[in-house]
C-alpha positions as CSV (number, residue, x, y, z in Angstrom):
1,M,28.7,-52.6,-22.2
2,I,29.8,-55.7,-22.9
3,P,32.2,-55.2,-25.7
4,A,33.2,-58.6,-28.1
5,V,35.8,-60.6,-27.6
6,R,39.1,-59.4,-28.6
7,G,40.2,-61.2,-32.1
8,T,36.4,-61.5,-32.7
9,R,34.7,-58.4,-34.5
10,D,31.0,-57.5,-36.0
11,I,30.7,-57.7,-39.9
12,L,28.0,-54.7,-39.6
13,P,25.7,-53.4,-42.9
14,G,27.8,-51.6,-45.6
15,E,30.4,-53.9,-45.7
16,T,28.5,-57.6,-45.0
17,E,27.2,-56.3,-49.2
18,R,31.0,-57.0,-49.7
19,W,31.0,-60.5,-48.1
20,A,27.8,-61.3,-50.1
21,F,29.9,-60.5,-53.2
22,V,32.5,-62.6,-52.2
23,E,30.3,-65.4,-51.1
24,G,27.8,-65.3,-53.6
25,T,30.9,-65.0,-56.6
26,A,32.4,-68.2,-55.1
27,R,29.2,-70.3,-54.9
28,R,28.9,-69.2,-58.9
29,L,31.9,-70.3,-59.8
30,F,32.8,-73.3,-58.0
31,E,28.9,-75.1,-58.8
32,Q,30.3,-73.6,-62.4
33,Y,33.3,-76.0,-61.8
34,G,31.3,-79.3,-60.5
35,Y,31.8,-78.6,-57.1
36,F,28.7,-79.2,-54.3
37,E,28.5,-77.8,-50.8
38,I,29.2,-79.5,-47.9
39,R,28.6,-78.3,-44.4
40,T,30.5,-79.9,-41.2
41,P,30.6,-79.4,-37.6
42,I,31.9,-76.3,-36.2
43,I,33.3,-78.3,-33.1
44,E,35.5,-81.9,-34.1
45,R,37.4,-84.6,-32.0
46,E,41.2,-82.7,-31.1
47,E,42.7,-85.6,-32.4
48,L,41.0,-84.7,-36.2
49,F,43.5,-82.0,-35.8
50,A,46.1,-83.2,-34.1
51,K,46.5,-85.9,-36.8
52,G,45.6,-84.5,-40.1
53,T,47.2,-80.8,-39.9
54,G,50.2,-82.2,-37.8
55,E,51.1,-82.2,-34.3
56,T,54.7,-79.8,-34.8
57,T,52.5,-77.3,-36.4
58,D,51.9,-74.1,-34.7
59,I,48.5,-74.2,-35.2
60,V,48.3,-77.5,-33.3
61,Q,51.2,-76.3,-31.0
62,K,50.0,-72.9,-30.2
63,E,46.6,-72.2,-31.8
64,M,44.1,-74.3,-31.6
65,Y,41.1,-73.7,-29.5
66,S,41.1,-77.1,-27.4
67,F,38.6,-77.8,-24.3
68,I,37.2,-80.9,-23.2
69,D,33.4,-81.0,-22.5
70,K,31.0,-82.2,-20.0
71,G,31.2,-86.3,-21.1
72,G,35.4,-85.7,-21.3
73,E,35.9,-85.8,-24.5
74,R,39.1,-83.2,-26.0
75,I,36.9,-80.9,-28.0
76,T,38.5,-78.1,-31.0
77,L,36.9,-75.4,-32.6
78,R,37.9,-76.3,-36.2
79,P,40.9,-74.0,-37.2
80,E,40.7,-75.3,-40.5
81,A,38.3,-76.5,-43.0
82,T,40.3,-79.8,-45.0
83,P,40.0,-82.1,-41.7
84,S,36.9,-82.2,-41.0
85,L,36.3,-82.8,-45.0
86,V,38.4,-85.6,-45.1
87,R,36.3,-86.7,-41.9
88,A,33.0,-85.9,-43.6
89,F,34.6,-88.0,-46.7
90,V,35.5,-91.2,-45.1
91,E,32.5,-91.2,-42.4
92,H,29.5,-91.0,-45.7
93,A,31.8,-93.1,-48.0
94,L,31.4,-89.8,-50.3
95,E,33.1,-92.0,-53.0
96,Q,30.2,-93.9,-53.7
97,S,27.8,-91.2,-53.8
98,M,29.4,-88.8,-56.1
99,A,30.9,-89.8,-59.8
100,V,33.8,-87.5,-58.6
101,P,33.9,-86.1,-54.3
102,K,34.2,-82.4,-55.4
103,L,33.3,-80.7,-52.6
104,Y,33.1,-77.3,-51.2
105,T,32.7,-75.1,-48.1
106,L,31.9,-71.9,-46.1
107,G,32.2,-70.6,-42.9
108,P,34.0,-69.3,-39.7
109,M,37.4,-71.2,-38.6
110,F,39.4,-70.5,-35.1
111,R,42.9,-69.9,-33.7
112,Y,44.3,-68.4,-31.0
113,E,46.9,-65.7,-32.9
114,R,47.6,-62.3,-32.2
115,P,45.2,-60.1,-34.5
116,Q,45.7,-57.9,-36.8
117,K,44.4,-56.6,-40.3
118,G,42.3,-59.0,-41.8
119,R,43.2,-61.3,-39.6
120,Y,41.4,-62.2,-36.2
121,R,41.0,-65.1,-33.6
122,Q,37.4,-66.2,-35.3
123,F,38.0,-66.0,-39.4
124,H,36.1,-67.1,-42.2
125,Q,37.4,-69.3,-45.0
126,L,35.7,-70.5,-48.8
127,D,37.2,-74.5,-49.4
128,V,37.5,-76.6,-52.2
129,E,38.9,-80.1,-52.6
130,V,39.0,-82.8,-54.7
131,F,39.3,-86.5,-53.8
132,G,40.1,-89.7,-55.6
133,V,42.3,-87.9,-58.7
134,K,45.5,-88.9,-59.1
135,D,45.9,-87.6,-63.0
136,P,48.0,-83.7,-62.4
137,S,45.3,-82.3,-64.5
138,V,43.1,-81.7,-61.4
139,D,45.5,-79.8,-60.2
140,G,45.6,-77.6,-62.8
141,E,41.7,-77.6,-62.7
142,V,41.8,-76.4,-58.8
143,I,44.5,-73.6,-59.1
144,D,42.5,-72.2,-62.6
145,L,39.4,-72.2,-60.3
146,A,41.3,-70.6,-57.5
147,W,42.8,-67.7,-60.5
148,A,39.1,-67.7,-62.4
149,L,38.1,-67.0,-58.7
150,V,40.6,-64.4,-57.6
151,R,40.2,-62.2,-61.2
152,A,36.1,-62.6,-60.8
153,L,36.3,-60.6,-57.4
154,G,38.5,-57.8,-59.4
155,I,41.5,-58.2,-57.3
156,E,44.2,-56.6,-59.2
157,H,48.1,-56.4,-58.8
158,V,47.7,-60.6,-57.9
159,E,50.5,-63.7,-59.1
160,L,50.5,-67.0,-58.9
161,A,53.7,-68.8,-57.5
162,I,53.7,-72.6,-57.3
163,N,56.2,-75.7,-55.8
164,S,56.2,-78.6,-55.6
165,V,57.7,-80.3,-51.5
166,G,57.6,-84.3,-53.3
167,C,56.5,-87.2,-52.4
168,P,57.3,-89.3,-49.0
169,E,59.8,-91.4,-51.3
170,C,61.6,-88.6,-52.3
171,R,61.2,-85.8,-49.4
172,P,63.8,-87.8,-46.5
173,A,66.8,-86.9,-49.0
174,F,65.9,-83.5,-49.4
175,T,65.3,-83.7,-45.5
176,R,68.3,-84.7,-44.9
177,A,70.2,-81.9,-47.8
178,L,68.5,-79.2,-45.6
179,V,69.9,-80.1,-42.5
180,E,73.0,-80.9,-44.1
181,A,73.0,-77.3,-45.6
182,L,71.6,-75.3,-42.1
183,G,75.0,-77.3,-40.4
184,R,75.9,-75.0,-37.5
185,D,74.0,-72.1,-38.9
186,V,70.6,-73.9,-37.4
187,E,71.7,-72.0,-33.8
188,K,71.8,-68.8,-35.3
189,L,67.7,-69.0,-36.1
190,C,65.0,-68.1,-34.5
191,G,63.2,-70.7,-31.3
192,D,60.8,-71.5,-33.8
193,C,62.8,-72.5,-36.4
194,R,65.8,-74.5,-33.9
195,R,62.6,-76.6,-33.2
196,R,61.7,-76.4,-36.5
197,A,65.0,-77.9,-37.3
198,E,64.2,-80.8,-34.6
199,T,60.6,-81.9,-35.6
200,N,60.3,-80.9,-39.5
201,P,63.0,-78.8,-40.8
202,L,60.8,-78.1,-44.1
203,R,58.7,-75.9,-41.8
204,I,61.8,-73.4,-41.8
205,F,60.7,-72.1,-45.0
206,D,57.8,-70.6,-43.4
207,C,60.0,-68.5,-41.1
208,K,58.8,-64.9,-41.3
209,V,61.4,-63.3,-38.8
210,P,63.8,-60.7,-41.1
211,A,66.9,-61.6,-39.0
212,D,66.5,-65.5,-40.4
213,Q,66.1,-64.5,-44.7
214,P,69.7,-64.8,-45.7
215,I,70.3,-68.3,-43.6
216,I,66.4,-69.9,-45.4
217,D,67.7,-68.2,-48.9
218,R,71.1,-70.4,-49.2
219,L,69.4,-73.3,-48.1
220,P,68.5,-76.3,-50.7
221,H,65.2,-76.5,-53.1
222,T,62.7,-79.3,-53.0
223,V,62.1,-79.2,-57.0
224,D,66.0,-80.7,-56.9
225,Y,65.5,-83.9,-55.5
226,L,62.5,-84.6,-56.3
227,C,62.1,-88.1,-57.7
228,D,61.0,-89.2,-61.4
229,A,57.5,-89.9,-60.5
230,C,57.0,-85.8,-58.6
231,R,59.2,-84.2,-61.6
232,V,56.6,-85.7,-64.3
233,H,53.9,-84.4,-62.1
234,F,55.4,-81.0,-61.7
235,D,56.0,-81.2,-65.4
236,A,52.6,-82.1,-66.3
237,V,50.8,-79.0,-64.2
238,R,53.4,-76.6,-65.3
239,A,52.0,-77.9,-69.0
240,D,48.5,-77.4,-67.8
241,L,49.2,-74.1,-66.8
242,D,50.0,-72.7,-69.5
243,V,47.7,-74.4,-71.5
244,Y,45.2,-71.6,-68.9
245,G,47.1,-69.2,-69.9
246,I,47.8,-68.6,-66.2
247,P,50.5,-66.6,-65.7
248,Y,53.2,-68.5,-62.2
249,H,57.2,-68.8,-61.1
250,V,58.0,-71.6,-58.5
251,S,58.8,-70.7,-55.4
252,H,61.7,-72.7,-54.5
253,R,60.1,-71.3,-50.5
254,L,56.6,-72.4,-50.8
255,V,56.1,-75.3,-48.5
256,R,52.9,-74.5,-46.9
257,G,52.6,-74.6,-43.5
258,L,50.6,-77.8,-43.0
259,D,52.0,-81.5,-42.5
260,Y,49.8,-83.5,-45.1
261,Y,51.2,-81.4,-48.6
262,T,52.7,-83.9,-50.9
263,R,53.7,-82.7,-54.6
264,T,51.7,-79.7,-55.3
265,T,52.0,-76.6,-53.3
266,F,50.3,-73.1,-54.6
267,E,49.4,-69.8,-53.6
268,V,47.9,-66.4,-54.8
269,L,49.6,-63.0,-53.6
270,A,48.0,-59.4,-53.9
271,G,51.2,-57.1,-53.5
272,H,49.0,-54.5,-52.1
273,L,48.7,-56.5,-49.3
274,G,51.8,-56.2,-47.5
275,A,53.3,-58.2,-45.2
276,Q,50.9,-61.2,-45.4
277,N,50.0,-60.6,-49.0
278,A,48.2,-64.4,-49.5
279,V,44.5,-64.0,-50.7
280,L,44.9,-67.8,-50.5
281,G,46.9,-70.9,-51.0
282,G,47.0,-75.0,-51.1
283,G,48.2,-78.4,-52.7
284,R,48.1,-81.5,-52.4
285,Y,47.8,-84.2,-50.1
286,D,47.4,-87.6,-50.6
287,G,48.4,-89.7,-47.7
288,L,45.8,-87.3,-45.5
289,V,42.4,-89.9,-46.4
290,R,44.3,-92.7,-45.1
291,Q,46.2,-91.0,-42.4
292,L,43.1,-90.2,-40.7
293,G,41.8,-93.8,-41.0
294,G,40.0,-93.8,-44.2
295,P,40.9,-95.7,-47.5
296,D,44.1,-94.6,-49.6
297,R,42.4,-92.0,-51.2
298,V,44.3,-89.1,-53.0
299,G,42.7,-85.3,-52.5
300,I,44.2,-81.7,-53.7
301,G,42.2,-78.5,-52.4
302,F,42.4,-74.6,-51.5
303,A,41.4,-72.6,-48.5
304,A,41.0,-68.6,-48.7
305,G,40.4,-66.3,-45.9
306,I,36.9,-63.9,-46.8
307,E,38.6,-61.7,-44.6
308,R,41.5,-61.3,-47.0
309,L,39.7,-61.7,-50.4
310,V,37.2,-58.5,-48.9
311,L,39.9,-56.1,-47.1
312,A,41.7,-57.0,-51.5
313,L,38.4,-55.9,-52.9
314,P,38.8,-52.8,-55.1
315,A,37.5,-50.2,-53.3
316,E,36.0,-48.9,-56.3
317,L,33.4,-51.8,-56.3
318,P,30.1,-51.0,-57.1
319,V,28.7,-52.8,-54.2
320,A,25.9,-51.3,-52.3
321,P,23.5,-52.1,-49.8
322,P,20.2,-52.9,-51.0
323,V,17.9,-50.2,-52.2
324,P,14.1,-50.9,-52.0
325,D,12.3,-50.7,-55.1
326,A,9.1,-48.8,-53.4
327,F,8.3,-46.8,-49.9
328,V,4.2,-47.0,-49.4
329,A,3.4,-44.2,-47.2
330,A,0.2,-44.4,-45.6
331,L,-1.9,-41.1,-43.6
332,G,-4.5,-42.2,-41.9
333,D,-5.6,-45.1,-39.9
334,Q,-8.0,-46.9,-42.7
335,A,-4.8,-46.0,-44.9
336,R,-2.0,-47.9,-43.6
337,R,-4.4,-50.8,-43.6
338,E,-4.5,-50.8,-47.6
339,A,-0.7,-50.0,-47.2
340,L,0.0,-53.0,-45.5
341,A,-2.0,-55.2,-47.9
342,L,-0.1,-53.3,-51.0
343,L,3.2,-54.2,-48.9
344,R,2.3,-57.9,-48.5
345,D,1.4,-57.7,-52.2
346,L,4.4,-56.0,-53.8
347,R,6.7,-58.5,-51.9
348,R,4.5,-61.1,-52.8
349,A,5.9,-60.1,-55.9
350,G,9.2,-60.5,-55.0
351,L,10.3,-56.5,-55.1
352,N,11.9,-54.8,-52.4
353,A,9.2,-52.8,-50.3
354,Q,9.5,-50.8,-46.9
355,F,6.9,-48.9,-44.8
356,D,6.9,-46.5,-41.9
357,Y,5.7,-48.5,-38.9
358,E,5.9,-45.7,-36.5
359,G,2.5,-43.1,-38.2
360,R,5.0,-40.4,-38.2
361,T,3.5,-37.0,-41.0
362,L,4.1,-37.7,-45.2
363,K,7.1,-34.9,-44.5
364,S,8.8,-37.2,-42.2
365,Q,8.0,-40.4,-44.3
366,M,9.0,-39.0,-47.5
367,K,12.3,-38.2,-45.6
368,R,12.6,-42.2,-45.0
369,A,12.4,-42.8,-48.3
370,D,15.2,-40.4,-49.7
371,R,17.4,-41.7,-46.7
372,L,16.4,-44.9,-48.0
373,G,17.3,-44.7,-52.0
374,A,13.3,-45.7,-52.9
375,P,13.0,-44.7,-56.5
376,L,9.2,-44.9,-55.8
377,V,6.9,-44.0,-52.6
378,L,3.6,-45.3,-53.3
379,I,1.0,-43.1,-51.4
380,L,-2.2,-44.1,-49.6
381,G,-4.7,-41.5,-47.8
382,E,-8.5,-40.9,-47.7
383,D,-8.9,-39.4,-51.3
384,E,-6.7,-42.7,-53.1
385,L,-8.8,-45.1,-50.6
386,A,-11.7,-43.3,-52.2
387,R,-11.3,-43.2,-55.4
388,G,-9.3,-46.8,-55.6
389,Q,-5.9,-45.5,-56.7
390,V,-1.9,-45.1,-55.5
391,T,-0.4,-41.9,-55.9
392,V,3.1,-42.8,-57.1
393,K,5.7,-40.2,-56.6
394,R,9.0,-40.1,-58.9
395,M,11.3,-39.0,-55.9
396,A,14.3,-38.5,-58.6
397,T,12.3,-35.7,-60.7
398,S,9.6,-34.9,-57.7
399,T,6.7,-35.1,-59.9
400,Q,3.8,-38.5,-58.9
401,E,1.1,-39.0,-60.9
402,P,-2.7,-41.7,-59.9
403,V,-2.8,-45.1,-60.8
404,P,-5.2,-48.1,-60.3
405,R,-4.4,-50.0,-56.8
406,H,-4.5,-52.8,-59.1
407,E,-2.0,-51.8,-61.0
408,A,0.9,-51.0,-58.9
409,V,2.2,-54.1,-58.3
410,A,2.9,-54.1,-62.3
411,L,4.5,-50.9,-62.1
412,V,7.0,-51.5,-59.8
413,A,8.1,-54.3,-61.6
414,R,8.9,-52.4,-64.7
415,E,10.4,-49.6,-62.7
416,R,12.6,-51.9,-61.9
417,A,13.0,-53.6,-64.4
418,A,14.0,-50.5,-66.4
419,R,16.3,-49.5,-64.2
420,R,17.6,-52.9,-64.5
421,A,18.2,-53.0,-68.4
422,A,19.6,-49.3,-67.7
423,A,22.3,-49.7,-65.3
424,T,23.6,-53.3,-67.4
425,R,24.4,-50.9,-70.8
């Protein structure tokens, strides 16, 4: 047997239903908020992520799957969605064709990192982005959408953390204060943090090494160094969250792991997930579009790992595999042909109908129907064919009755409608 590549996994029946619930819930909410779906390629030019994500980030330095293709071009399997959506926004001039470019996407991403629970080398994300809106009210809308998604999925014990990382005008002063506060303590930090102190000191706040935490806890806070414009922006975002009724706390260590963030950053955390407790995160990136060769347009968005969302779903969530509305059982070759016609009619009516293609005994077919959970079995044999009827067996009560063949599809449809109505009471 050739096993799956390390860090990848198969998503099997029984679990795919939970994935479909997450994806379906997300799509409905995103469209309710006025977002449009976009699908970008899995592969991009390497420079897109080096410029967009940041050459000093762990993603670019350690985690990207990059290779040289047969044409000699350096290609990367996308490690995140935002640079790809920015490229598409610029390349296709979406601001000219859309009143407000509000986009979402779902799909696989790739990072070479140590596999662990809820974290894989091929993983899946849903991503939301808005371009061209400077007003802080859009920050509130994006956060409200993120919060609404988590609540709609039934994920409990969650909290919202927000922060402002400033802008190019005020961040240099904070960076100087940060380096000064580190002083000689930088030599006590882990190797990654010593490197970050040289290349991008703000990334030190991302450190998870336990021994480094007391030093990091003593460092200055970004919100204490905001310029007037950034402070006004952050205050407006917080005021909007109050209007939405979303509880939050300001986390001074929340800087997110990517270089392009400016001003608002946020995460939704689930306490029952352990150390890797972020289910989604995002923020504003006002200089990224211009940095990637586009016009000077602002942006904001968030991403969520679908694996993490599925892991955080309530265990008792009533998500079950699809159950047939009816199972068609046939006895004999002539009945089999009529059964296939009935199967076709049921499916064309939008009903879930299943059939045993192996020509087994009626007893075996009934066992198959019971295993599938079919509430009705439509039986066709020589007697039914002669009378132009179908024998309908209700599995829950083991009762059966003959019905005219031309009424069978309508009967199955009525039974399904009655079950669904009962389930919503």
